[in-house]
C-alpha positions as CSV (number, residue, x, y, z in Angstrom):
1,M,-81.4,233.8,28.3
2,V,-83.1,230.8,29.8
3,V,-80.9,228.6,32.0
4,R,-82.0,225.0,32.0
5,T,-81.3,222.3,34.4
6,I,-80.5,219.0,32.7
7,L,-80.8,215.8,34.6
8,L,-78.5,213.0,33.3
9,D,-79.4,209.3,33.5
10,T,-76.9,206.5,33.3
11,G,-76.9,206.2,29.5
12,P,-75.3,209.6,28.8
13,I,-73.1,209.4,31.8
14,G,-71.8,206.0,30.6
15,L,-71.1,207.5,27.1
16,V,-69.1,210.5,28.4
17,T,-67.1,208.4,30.9
18,N,-66.0,205.8,28.4
19,P,-62.3,206.5,27.5
20,K,-62.8,204.7,24.1
21,L,-65.2,207.2,22.6
22,S,-67.6,205.8,20.0
23,S,-69.4,208.1,17.5
24,Q,-72.3,208.2,20.0
25,G,-69.9,209.1,22.8
26,I,-68.4,211.9,20.8
27,A,-71.8,213.2,19.9
28,C,-72.9,213.0,23.6
29,N,-69.7,214.9,24.7
30,Q,-70.4,217.6,22.1
31,W,-74.0,217.9,23.3
32,L,-73.0,218.1,26.9
33,Q,-70.2,220.7,26.2
34,S,-72.7,222.9,24.2
35,H,-75.1,222.9,27.2
36,L,-72.3,223.7,29.6
37,K,-71.0,226.6,27.4
38,S,-74.5,228.0,27.1
39,G,-74.7,228.2,30.9
40,N,-77.1,225.3,31.5
41,H,-76.8,223.4,34.8
42,I,-76.0,219.7,34.5
43,V,-77.2,217.5,37.4
44,V,-76.1,213.9,38.0
45,P,-78.4,212.1,40.4
46,E,-76.4,210.3,43.1
47,I,-78.1,207.0,42.2
48,A,-77.0,207.3,38.6
49,D,-73.5,208.2,39.6
50,Y,-73.4,205.1,41.9
51,E,-74.8,202.8,39.2
52,V,-72.2,203.9,36.6
53,R,-69.3,203.7,39.0
54,R,-70.4,200.3,40.2
55,E,-70.6,198.9,36.7
56,L,-67.2,200.4,35.8
57,L,-65.6,198.8,38.9
58,R,-67.4,195.5,38.2
59,A,-66.1,195.4,34.6
60,N,-62.7,196.5,35.7
61,K,-62.9,199.6,33.5
62,K,-61.1,201.9,35.9
63,K,-60.0,204.3,33.2
64,G,-63.6,205.5,33.0
65,L,-63.5,206.6,36.7
66,P,-62.4,210.1,37.6
67,A,-59.1,210.4,39.4
């Protein structure tokens, strides 16, 4: 079994953190879950995390932020 490291950018992070899941968001969540279940490593660069959090705060979309 090959374990992969998957580096996420702001696009997929934004999709999976959106509490109002679109069809794209649902598909992205399923994709992410399948990789996690298969043992792959998911990496979120600090700058991407910062950018998504900053936009969620700017747009007052605090439901997308983790508790």
